[in-house]
N, C-alpha and C positions, 0 to 999 in steps of 0.2 A: 356499911351501906354504900352502894355505888350510885352516883347520880348520872343518869343518861339524859338524852335530849327530851324536850317537850314535857318536863315535869314528871318523868318516870324514874323511880328509884328502885333498885334491886338489892335484896338482902338475902344472904345464904346462912340459914341457922339450922343446925342439927340435921342436916341432910334435906331440908326443905327450902324451896325458893319462894320468897315473899316479894311481891311486887306492890309498890305503893305509887299510886298515881295522884299527883297534886292537881286539884281542880280549881284552885284559887280561893281567896277569902278564908284561908287557914282550914281548908277542908280537903280530905283525901279519901280515896277508895283503896281498900286493901284486897289483894288477891293472893291466895295460897295456891301455888301452881298456876293454873289458869281459871280457878274457881273463885267467883266473887264472894268475899266474906262480910263486907260491910263498909260503912263510912265512919270516919273519926276525925278529930282535930289533928292537923298535920304536925304541929309542934310537939304534941304529946306522943304521937306515934314515933316520930323521929328520935326523940329523947329516949324512949323506952327501948327501941330497937338498938340504938347505939350502946346503951347500958348492957343489953343482953349479949351483943357481940363481944364486948369487952370481958364480960363475966364468963361466957362459955367459949372455950377454946375449941371451936368446931373445925379448925383446919386439920386436925389430926384424926378426926373420926373417919373410919373406913367401914364400908359395908361388909358384913360378915360373909365370907366364902364358905359355903357348906362343904364339909368333908366327911366322908363315910368313916364310921368308927371301925377300926380293925383291932381285934384282940391279939395280944402278943403272949397270952397265957399258955404255958407249956403243959400239955395234958399227958405226959409220959410218966405217970406215977405208978 
């Protein structure tokens, strides 16, 4: 989780960008991409996201590049 200015935290998990906005009084808003998902206690969210980042090694995940299947079967029988 990366802390930016003004109480904004950004987390990259499994190809998704999570934004956590700290509102004060241990309350935060959670955004998946740019879509609002809800409010939650900040300490709980930060703890769980940190555990998920450590458990999931998402740095090596790559998006699948579609490749057309070509047959190499020889039909000269």
